N, C-alpha and C positions, 0 to 999 in steps of 0.2 A: 431152896426153891428152884424150880425149873423155869427158865425164862427164855422165850424165843424173841429175837429182835429182827424185825423186817423194816427195811429203810431204803430210801433212794439216795442216802448219803453214807459215807463210810462210818461204820460203827465198831471197827476193830479195837480202838482204844477203849471204848466203853465196854465191849465184850471182855477185853483183857482185865479191866478193873472188876467187873462183875464176877469173872471166873475165880477170883480169889476166895469168894464166899458162896457162890451160886453155881448151878449147872446152867450153861448158856448154849443155845443153839441159834446159829445164823445160817441162812441159805447160802449155798455155794454159788459163786458168780455175782459180780456187781450188777445191781439193778434188777435182781430177780424177785424183788419184793412183791410185785403185783401177781406174777405167775404163781408164786408160793402162796399168797393170800387166797387167790381164787381156786387153787387146786393144791391144798397142802400135801406135800410129798410123803411117802411112807416113812421116811426118816423122821420127819417132824411129828407125824402121828405116833410113831414109836416113842419118841422123846416125851410126848404127852405133856406139853408145857402147862405150868400152873398160871403163867402170865404170858401174854403176847403183847409186845409193844410195837405199834406201827408208827414209826418215826418218819414223817414225810416233810421235806423242805418244800414249801409251796413256791419258793422263788425259782425253782427249776423250770425251764421252759416247757418240759413235758408234763407238768403237774396237771392233773384232772381231778377236780374236787368230787365229781360224781363217781369216778372210779374208786376213790377212797371210801365212799359210802358203800359201794358194792363189796369192796374188799372187807370192810368192817363187818357187814352182814354175813358174809361167807365165813369169816373167822369166828364170829359168835355162834354160828351153826356148828362148825367143826369142833370148837372147843367151848361149849356153852357155860362151863363153870370157871373158866380160866381167863377169859379174854379181857385184857385191859388195852384200850385203844387211845392213842394220842394222835389225832389226825394231822397235826402240823407242829413243827418245832416251836413256832411262836405260841401256839396254844399250850404247850407244855409249861412255859413260863407262867401263863395265866393259871394253869391247873395247880401249880405249886402254891400260889396264893400270895397274899399281902405280906406275910411274915418272912418271906424269902427274898433277899435282895440279889437279883441275878447279876448286877454289875460286878460283884466280887468274883464271879466265875470267869469273867474276861481277864481279870488280873491273874487269877490262878492259872488259866490257860497260857497266858503269855509267859509266866514264870516257868511252867512245866516245859514249854517249847524252847525257852532259852536254856534250860538245864539239859535238854536233849540235843542242843546244838542245831535247832531248826530256826533258820533266819530267812529274811527276804520274802520273796513271793510265796514260798512254801508255808512260811509262818503265817502270813496274812490269810492265806486260803484255809488254813487249819483252825484258826482261832474260834470262829463261830461254831464250827462243828464240835470242837473239843468243849467249848463252853456249854453247848446244849447237852453233851454227854455228861458233863459234871452235874448239870441241873437234874438230869434224869437219875443219876446215881443218888443224889441227895433226896429226891422224891422217893425212891425205893427205900432208902434208909429210914426216912421219916415214916413211911407207911408201915415198915416192919416194926419200928419202935412203938407206933400207935397200936398195932395189933398185939404187942407183947404186954400191954398194960392190963 
């Protein structure tokens, strides 16, 4: 599957995990999600994603809910058969549903960061993002399994 990840948070860990089994495209430059969503570059169009994930952390000061709606509409027009939008990382947990306990992802994230020698402020800053990335990977895996039935 070809997956494009657009986000206002770092998604490199998620992209690395996905690249083991998927083709993944992320825009170059941190914070380029909005520009990319409003005007998909030729590289993204050539990549022709089957799924586009818009992962937005609404707790960032620069968050604009209306801009997310515009970005979603533009992506749906540019990639009408492929777009999957998750407008907020909090919404992603809701999207996964009742059968998924997201608390375990925090434990997994702490364990992973400990194994990689990440401690202190860096560890605290990375836990929520890594947890969200784990939730997204689980969501993708679940959707793939459901389609295979």
